C-alpha positions as CSV (number, residue, x, y, z in Angstrom):
1,X,84.5,83.5,10.5
2,X,81.1,84.9,9.3
3,X,79.1,82.5,11.4
4,X,80.7,84.0,14.5
5,X,79.5,87.4,13.6
6,X,75.9,86.4,12.8
7,X,72.9,87.8,14.5
8,X,70.5,85.0,15.5
9,X,67.3,84.4,17.5
10,X,69.4,84.0,20.7
11,X,72.5,86.1,19.9
12,X,70.3,88.9,18.6
13,X,72.9,91.6,18.4
14,X,70.9,93.6,15.9
15,X,68.3,94.4,18.6
16,X,68.3,98.2,19.2
17,X,69.1,97.8,22.9
18,X,72.1,95.6,22.2
19,X,73.4,98.0,19.6
20,X,73.1,100.9,22.0
21,X,74.9,99.1,24.8
22,X,77.6,97.8,22.5
23,X,78.3,101.3,21.1
24,X,78.5,102.8,24.6
25,X,80.9,100.1,25.8
26,X,83.2,100.8,22.8
27,X,83.5,104.5,23.6
28,X,87.1,105.4,24.3
29,X,88.5,102.0,23.3
30,X,91.4,102.1,20.8
31,X,91.3,98.5,19.5
32,X,89.4,95.2,19.6
33,X,91.1,93.8,22.7
34,X,90.1,96.9,24.6
35,X,86.5,96.7,23.5
36,X,86.4,93.0,24.3
37,X,87.7,93.6,27.8
38,X,85.1,96.4,28.4
39,X,82.3,94.1,27.2
40,X,83.5,91.1,29.2
41,X,83.9,93.1,32.5
42,X,80.6,94.8,32.0
43,X,78.7,91.5,31.6
44,X,80.7,89.8,34.3
45,X,80.1,92.5,36.9
46,X,76.9,94.3,35.9
47,X,74.7,91.3,34.8
48,X,73.9,89.3,37.9
49,X,74.2,85.5,38.0
50,X,70.7,84.3,38.8
51,X,71.7,81.6,41.3
52,X,74.4,83.7,43.1
53,X,71.9,86.5,43.7
54,X,68.8,84.5,44.3
55,X,67.0,86.0,41.3
56,X,64.1,84.0,39.8
57,X,63.7,85.2,36.2
58,X,65.1,82.8,33.6
59,X,66.5,84.6,30.6
60,X,67.8,83.3,27.3
61,X,68.3,85.7,24.4
62,X,70.9,88.4,24.6
63,X,68.3,91.2,24.5
64,X,66.3,89.5,27.2
65,X,69.3,89.2,29.5
66,X,70.1,92.9,28.9
67,X,66.6,93.9,29.7
68,X,66.2,91.8,32.9
69,X,69.8,92.3,34.1
70,X,70.4,88.7,35.2
71,X,70.9,85.2,33.9
72,X,72.6,81.9,34.3
73,X,76.1,81.4,32.8
74,X,74.6,80.3,29.5
75,X,72.4,83.5,29.2
76,X,75.3,85.7,30.2
77,X,77.5,84.1,27.5
78,X,74.7,84.9,24.9
79,X,74.8,88.5,25.9
80,X,78.6,88.8,25.8
81,X,78.6,87.1,22.3
82,X,76.0,89.6,21.1
83,X,77.9,92.7,22.4
84,X,81.2,91.5,20.9
85,X,79.6,90.7,17.5
86,X,77.8,94.0,17.5
87,X,81.2,95.6,17.7
88,X,82.5,93.5,14.8
89,X,84.5,91.1,16.9
90,X,84.0,87.3,16.2
91,X,82.6,85.6,19.3
92,X,81.9,82.0,20.0
93,X,80.1,80.0,22.7
94,X,82.0,77.4,24.6
95,X,81.0,74.8,27.2
96,X,82.5,72.8,30.1
97,X,81.0,69.8,31.7
98,X,81.3,70.2,35.5
99,X,80.2,68.2,38.5
100,X,77.3,69.8,40.3
101,X,78.2,68.4,43.7
102,X,82.1,68.1,43.4
103,X,81.7,64.4,43.8
104,X,81.3,63.4,40.1
105,X,77.8,61.9,40.6
106,X,75.7,64.7,39.0
107,X,76.9,66.9,36.1
108,X,75.8,69.9,34.1
109,X,77.0,72.1,31.3
110,X,78.7,75.4,32.0
111,X,78.6,78.2,29.4
112,X,81.4,80.6,28.5
113,X,82.8,82.3,25.5
114,X,85.7,82.6,23.1
115,X,86.7,85.8,21.3
116,X,88.9,86.0,18.2
117,X,91.6,88.7,18.8
118,X,93.9,89.8,16.0
119,X,97.1,89.3,18.0
120,X,96.2,86.1,19.8
121,X,93.5,84.2,17.8
122,X,90.8,82.4,19.8
123,X,90.8,83.3,23.5
124,X,88.4,81.9,26.0
125,X,86.8,84.1,28.7
126,X,84.1,83.4,31.3
127,X,81.7,86.2,32.3
128,X,79.5,84.1,34.7
129,X,80.4,86.5,37.6
130,X,83.1,86.4,40.2
131,X,82.6,85.4,43.9
132,X,84.9,84.4,46.8
133,X,86.0,81.1,45.0
134,X,85.8,82.4,41.4
135,X,88.2,84.9,39.8
136,X,87.7,85.0,36.0
137,X,89.8,87.7,34.3
138,X,90.5,89.0,30.8
139,X,94.3,88.9,30.6
140,X,95.2,87.7,27.1
141,X,97.1,85.7,26.1
142,X,96.8,84.1,29.5
143,X,93.6,82.3,30.2
144,X,91.8,82.7,33.6
145,X,88.4,81.0,33.6
146,X,86.0,80.6,36.4
147,X,86.5,76.8,36.7
148,X,89.1,74.3,35.7
149,X,87.7,70.7,35.2
150,X,89.3,68.4,37.7
151,X,86.8,65.8,38.9
152,X,86.6,62.5,36.9
153,X,83.8,63.0,34.3
154,X,84.4,66.8,34.0
155,X,86.0,68.3,31.0
156,X,86.1,71.1,28.4
157,X,83.6,70.4,25.6
158,X,85.7,70.3,22.5
159,X,84.9,72.9,19.9
160,X,83.7,76.5,19.4
161,X,80.0,77.0,18.7
162,X,78.5,79.8,16.6
163,X,75.1,79.2,18.2
164,X,74.1,77.9,21.6
165,X,73.6,74.1,22.1
166,X,70.0,73.1,21.6
167,X,69.9,71.4,25.0
168,X,70.9,74.7,26.6
169,X,68.2,76.7,24.8
170,X,65.6,74.1,25.6
171,X,66.4,74.2,29.3
172,X,66.3,78.0,29.5
173,X,63.0,78.2,27.6
174,X,61.2,75.4,29.4
175,X,61.6,76.5,33.0
176,X,59.8,79.5,34.5
177,X,61.9,80.1,37.6
178,X,65.6,79.9,38.3
179,X,64.9,77.5,41.2
180,X,63.3,75.0,38.8
181,X,66.2,75.3,36.4
182,X,68.8,74.9,39.1
183,X,67.3,71.4,39.8
184,X,67.4,70.5,36.1
185,X,70.5,72.1,34.7
186,X,71.3,71.0,31.1
187,X,73.8,68.2,30.6
188,X,75.2,66.3,27.6
189,X,77.6,63.4,27.4
190,X,81.0,64.4,26.2
191,X,81.2,61.5,23.8
192,X,77.9,62.5,22.2
193,X,79.1,66.1,21.7
194,X,82.4,64.9,20.2
195,X,80.4,62.8,17.7
196,X,78.7,66.0,16.4
197,X,82.0,67.5,15.3
198,X,83.5,67.2,11.8
199,X,87.2,66.9,10.9
200,X,89.2,67.7,7.9
201,X,92.8,68.6,7.0
202,X,94.5,70.4,4.2
203,X,98.1,71.2,3.3
204,X,99.2,74.6,4.4
205,X,100.3,77.2,1.8
206,X,102.0,80.6,2.2
207,X,98.5,82.2,2.5
208,X,98.2,80.3,5.8
209,X,101.2,81.9,7.5
210,X,99.1,84.2,9.7
211,X,96.9,81.3,10.8
212,X,99.8,79.0,11.6
213,X,101.5,81.8,13.6
214,X,98.4,82.4,15.7
215,X,98.0,78.6,16.4
216,X,101.6,78.1,17.2
217,X,101.8,81.0,19.6
218,X,98.6,80.1,21.4
219,X,99.6,76.5,21.9
220,X,103.2,77.4,22.9
221,X,102.0,79.8,25.6
222,X,99.6,77.2,27.0
223,X,102.1,74.3,27.0
224,X,105.4,76.0,27.9
225,X,104.6,79.0,30.1
226,X,105.7,77.1,33.2
227,X,109.2,76.5,31.8
228,X,110.0,80.2,31.6
229,X,110.7,82.7,34.4
230,X,108.6,85.5,32.9
231,X,105.9,86.2,30.3
232,X,108.4,88.3,28.4
233,X,110.6,85.3,27.8
234,X,107.7,83.4,26.3
235,X,106.8,86.3,24.0
236,X,110.5,86.7,23.0
237,X,110.5,83.0,22.0
238,X,107.3,83.4,20.0
239,X,108.6,86.6,18.3
240,X,111.7,84.6,17.2
241,X,110.1,81.4,16.1
242,X,106.3,81.8,15.4
243,X,105.8,85.0,13.4
244,X,103.9,85.0,10.1
245,X,107.2,85.9,8.3
246,X,108.9,82.9,9.8
247,X,106.1,80.6,8.8
248,X,105.9,82.2,5.3
249,X,109.6,81.7,4.8
250,X,109.5,78.1,5.8
251,X,106.5,77.4,3.4
252,X,108.2,79.3,0.5
253,X,111.5,77.4,1.0
254,X,109.6,74.1,0.8
255,X,111.7,72.2,3.3
256,X,108.9,71.9,5.9
257,X,105.4,70.4,5.3
258,X,102.4,71.6,7.3
259,X,98.9,70.3,7.4
260,X,96.1,72.3,9.1
261,X,93.4,70.5,11.1
262,X,89.9,71.9,11.0
263,X,87.2,71.0,13.5
264,X,83.7,71.9,12.1
265,X,85.5,74.3,9.8
266,X,87.6,76.0,12.5
267,X,91.4,75.9,12.3
268,X,92.2,73.9,15.5
269,X,95.8,72.9,15.1
270,X,98.5,71.7,12.7
271,X,101.2,69.2,12.2
272,X,104.7,69.9,10.8
273,X,107.2,67.5,9.4
274,X,110.7,68.4,8.0
275,X,113.9,66.9,6.9
276,X,116.5,67.7,9.6
277,X,119.7,66.1,10.9
278,X,118.5,63.2,13.1
279,X,120.3,62.7,16.5
280,X,122.6,59.6,16.8
281,X,119.9,57.7,18.8
282,X,117.7,57.6,15.7
283,X,119.3,54.6,14.0
284,X,116.9,53.8,11.1
285,X,117.5,56.1,8.2
286,X,116.3,57.9,6.2
287,X,114.2,59.6,8.9
288,X,112.0,62.6,9.0
289,X,111.2,64.8,12.0
290,X,107.7,65.3,13.3
291,X,108.6,68.8,14.4
292,X,105.3,69.9,15.8
293,X,101.8,68.7,16.5
294,X,99.9,71.6,18.0
295,X,96.2,71.7,19.0
296,X,94.4,74.5,20.7
297,X,93.2,73.7,24.2
298,X,89.4,74.1,23.4
299,X,89.9,71.1,20.9
300,X,91.9,68.8,23.2
301,X,90.4,65.3,23.3
302,X,88.1,65.8,20.3
303,X,90.1,63.6,17.9
304,X,91.7,66.2,15.6
305,X,95.2,65.3,16.9
306,X,94.6,61.7,15.7
307,X,93.5,62.9,12.3
308,X,96.6,65.1,12.0
309,X,98.9,62.2,13.1
310,X,97.4,60.0,10.4
311,X,98.1,62.7,7.8
312,X,101.6,63.2,9.1
313,X,102.5,59.5,8.9
314,X,101.0,59.3,5.4
315,X,103.3,62.2,4.4
316,X,106.3,60.5,6.0
317,X,105.6,57.4,4.1
318,X,105.2,59.3,0.8
319,X,108.4,61.2,1.5
320,X,110.4,57.9,1.4
321,X,111.2,57.9,5.1
322,X,111.7,54.7,7.1
323,X,111.3,56.3,10.5
324,X,109.7,59.3,12.1
325,X,111.4,60.9,15.1
326,X,110.3,63.7,17.4
327,X,111.3,65.4,20.6
328,X,108.8,65.8,23.5
329,X,109.4,68.0,26.5
330,X,110.1,65.9,29.7
331,X,107.3,67.8,31.5
332,X,104.7,67.3,28.8
333,X,103.3,63.9,30.0
334,X,100.1,64.3,28.0
335,X,101.9,64.6,24.7
336,X,104.3,61.7,25.5
337,X,101.3,59.5,26.3
338,X,99.7,60.4,23.0
339,X,102.8,59.6,21.0
340,X,103.2,56.2,22.8
341,X,99.6,55.4,21.8
342,X,100.7,56.0,18.2
343,X,103.6,53.5,18.5
344,X,106.4,55.9,19.3
345,X,109.1,54.7,21.8
346,X,111.8,56.6,23.7
347,X,115.3,56.1,22.3
348,X,117.3,58.9,23.8
349,X,117.4,62.5,25.1
350,X,118.3,65.9,23.9
351,X,118.9,69.1,25.8
352,X,119.1,72.7,24.6
353,X,119.4,76.2,26.2
354,X,117.3,79.2,25.2
355,X,117.5,82.6,26.8
356,X,119.0,80.9,29.9
357,X,116.2,78.3,30.2
358,X,117.3,74.7,29.9
359,X,115.0,72.2,28.1
360,X,115.3,68.5,28.3
361,X,113.4,66.5,25.7
362,X,112.9,62.8,25.2
363,X,113.6,61.6,21.6
364,X,110.9,59.2,20.4
365,X,110.7,57.2,17.1
366,X,108.5,54.8,15.2
367,X,108.9,53.0,11.9
368,X,107.0,53.7,8.8
369,X,106.9,51.9,5.5
370,X,108.0,54.1,2.5
371,X,105.4,54.2,-0.2
372,X,107.9,53.0,-2.8
373,X,108.5,49.8,-0.7
374,X,104.7,49.3,-0.4
375,X,104.4,49.6,-4.2
376,X,107.2,47.0,-4.8
377,X,105.7,44.6,-2.3
378,X,102.3,44.9,-4.0
379,X,103.8,44.1,-7.4
380,X,105.6,41.1,-6.0
381,X,102.3,39.8,-4.6
382,X,100.7,40.1,-8.0
383,X,103.5,38.2,-9.8
384,X,102.3,34.7,-11.1
385,X,103.7,31.7,-9.4
386,X,106.1,29.4,-11.3
């Protein structure tokens, strides 16, 4: 987390003017979320977006944006990161790739932020500035950004960045007017940016209970909010199932196996397998349940889900299982498609009721070869003929 608190050439929060503004914004705030909200709303509303207001100065570093009072989305995200870090709040830079003409023929990067809040983990926010067709808000845990990628070729750039992308800094520092920059906004291919990320996994321990709880809660809110009638129902479910104490108890009991996925060193998701009673439609026994494969939205599409699935299937094989089974919510088409790509097939359905909300899940399975069987087959292959 230290890299997201660091003062740099661009996120220069140790500059006296940044420190003064950061302290003034924190006055009267009782906790980090309140400070984050104050900083976000001040940058969003008080620092003018260069293009929206027809202002020509091109700014880059946080102190420069503060001094001039305007900037493009990238520059405003630099200032917000600096104000948050100056208040001891971890802040990251995020990007989206958006169509410049809504037709998908010309693209550019869009800059925004993520802040790490004690109760919610990483939370994205966009201080580019509101207008008639933009209404970005700070309402954690719900996310309301300025733009939602929808045109083919658009997308969230996977990952959280401690420093701005070099292509962004180069664009800001090589154009003298906003009009010039507007004609040459920075862009980067999503595949190229994904290739810059590093992946690793590690088995979770009791010490990871807080991290697992934050990840589970954030992904559950994002994926299942539409299933509930109110935010309170969502929070009640989380309070029952995804607290650090629940995670800690599972890890201590040893009946559930977790592996955490890290993208460039950041905990981005996890996979959970456990021995549970399989439904009747799961015919090949022994079987193990893939209970959860959760990945935070900023890391969708980067490849960490595939890495976690590989680890999960390896664990299933080592556990002696012949089959892995899972349940996927009927309205989670993205997840179902992912599992099909990994060889899972639908074999039945399950339904359950929680707090008056009915859930219908598809049961999916795929075969795995137990490690013991693999070892026996290998020994047979090595036996001499005759």
